[in-house]
C-alpha positions in Angstrom: -38.0 -1.8 -3.8 -42.0 -1.7 -5.0 -43.2 -4.8 -7.1 -44.3 -5.0 -10.9 -46.2 -7.5 -12.2 -46.2 -7.4 -16.0 -49.0 -10.3 -17.1 -48.2 -10.7 -20.4 -48.5 -14.1 -23.2 -44.9 -12.2 -25.6 -42.2 -12.2 -24.4 -41.1 -8.9 -26.5 -44.0 -7.1 -24.7 -42.8 -8.0 -21.8 -39.1 -7.3 -22.3 -40.4 -4.6 -23.5 -42.9 -3.6 -20.3 -40.3 -4.6 -17.6 -37.2 -2.0 -19.4 -39.9 0.8 -18.9 -41.8 -0.5 -15.7 -37.6 -0.6 -13.9 -36.6 2.8 -15.0 -39.4 4.0 -13.0 -37.4 1.5 -9.3 -40.1 -0.9 -9.4 -38.4 -5.0 -9.4 -39.8 -6.8 -11.6 -41.5 -10.3 -12.0 -42.8 -11.9 -14.8 -46.2 -14.7 -16.5 -47.4 -15.4 -19.2 -50.7 -16.6 -18.9 -53.3 -15.3 -16.2 -53.1 -18.5 -14.2 -49.3 -18.4 -14.0 -49.7 -14.5 -12.5 -52.2 -15.9 -10.0 -49.0 -19.0 -8.5 -46.8 -15.5 -8.4 -49.5 -13.6 -6.6 -50.7 -16.5 -4.0 -46.5 -15.8 -3.0 -46.4 -12.3 -2.8 -48.9 -9.9 -3.2 -46.4 -7.3 -5.9 -48.2 -3.0 -5.9 -48.5 -3.4 -10.2 -49.5 -5.5 -11.8 -49.0 -4.9 -16.2 -51.6 -6.9 -17.7 -52.4 -8.2 -21.2 -56.3 -8.9 -22.5 -55.9 -11.7 -24.9 -54.0 -14.2 -23.4 -53.9 -18.4 -23.7 -55.0 -20.8 -20.4 -56.3 -17.3 -18.7 -56.9 -14.2 -20.2 -56.9 -10.8 -18.5 -60.5 -10.0 -17.3 -60.7 -14.1 -16.0 -57.3 -13.3 -14.3 -58.4 -9.3 -12.3 -61.9 -10.9 -11.5 -60.3 -13.9 -9.3 -57.5 -11.2 -7.9 -59.7 -9.7 -7.1 -61.6 -12.6 -4.9 -57.8 -13.2 -3.4 -56.7 -12.0 0.6 -55.4 -8.7 -0.4 -56.1 -9.5 -4.2 -57.8 -5.1 -3.1 -54.6 -4.3 -3.3 -52.5 -3.1 -6.0 -53.0 -1.2 -9.3 -53.9 -2.9 -11.9 -52.7 -0.9 -15.2 -54.6 -3.2 -19.2 -51.6 -2.5 -21.3 -53.7 -3.8 -24.0 -55.0 -3.2 -27.3 -58.6 -3.5 -27.2 -59.7 -0.1 -28.0 -63.4 0.1 -27.4 -65.3 2.0 -24.3 -67.2 -1.8 -24.1 -63.7 -3.6 -23.2 -62.2 -0.2 -21.1 -65.6 0.0 -18.6 -65.3 -4.2 -18.0 -61.6 -3.2 -17.2 -62.7 -1.3 -15.0 -66.0 -2.7 -14.1 -63.9 -5.8 -13.8 -61.5 -4.4 -11.2 -58.9 -2.7 -12.7 -57.5 0.8 -11.5 -56.5 2.0 -15.3 -56.0 1.9 -19.2 -52.8 2.2 -21.7 -53.0 1.1 -25.3 -50.2 -1.0 -27.4 -48.2 -0.2 -27.9 -48.0 2.9 -25.1 -43.9 4.0 -24.6 -42.1 5.7 -21.3 -44.2 8.5 -20.9 -47.8 6.9 -22.1 -46.8 5.0 -18.8 -45.8 6.9 -16.3 -48.4 9.0 -17.2 -50.9 6.3 -15.8 -49.6 5.4 -13.4 -48.7 8.6 -12.1 -52.6 8.8 -12.3 -52.7 6.5 -9.6 -50.1 6.7 -7.8 -48.1 4.3 -8.7 -45.3 6.1 -9.8 
């Protein structure tokens, strides 16, 4: 079974995201910030990461930069899920190593389409 790590400081967003991703038959784990997420990636690299931008401790950009330096850190597909919607933020995320970008709030169909675009669903 494929594994998805959901990284968001909002428990509500993690719960909604989990419900959607589990419908795509992913096993799901959660992290509330980038540092926690990095520790989970070091334990076992997921296939997919849904990543929030604005989080305490370590934000999404800091996380993805560190992730991509880890052994095997280039493997996971990373989708930023955020309210940041200007071109500069999108470009920064892609340049940092994100595979795709989805705006909050998102729904089942929107996320499914994005995952299909990157070959993760």
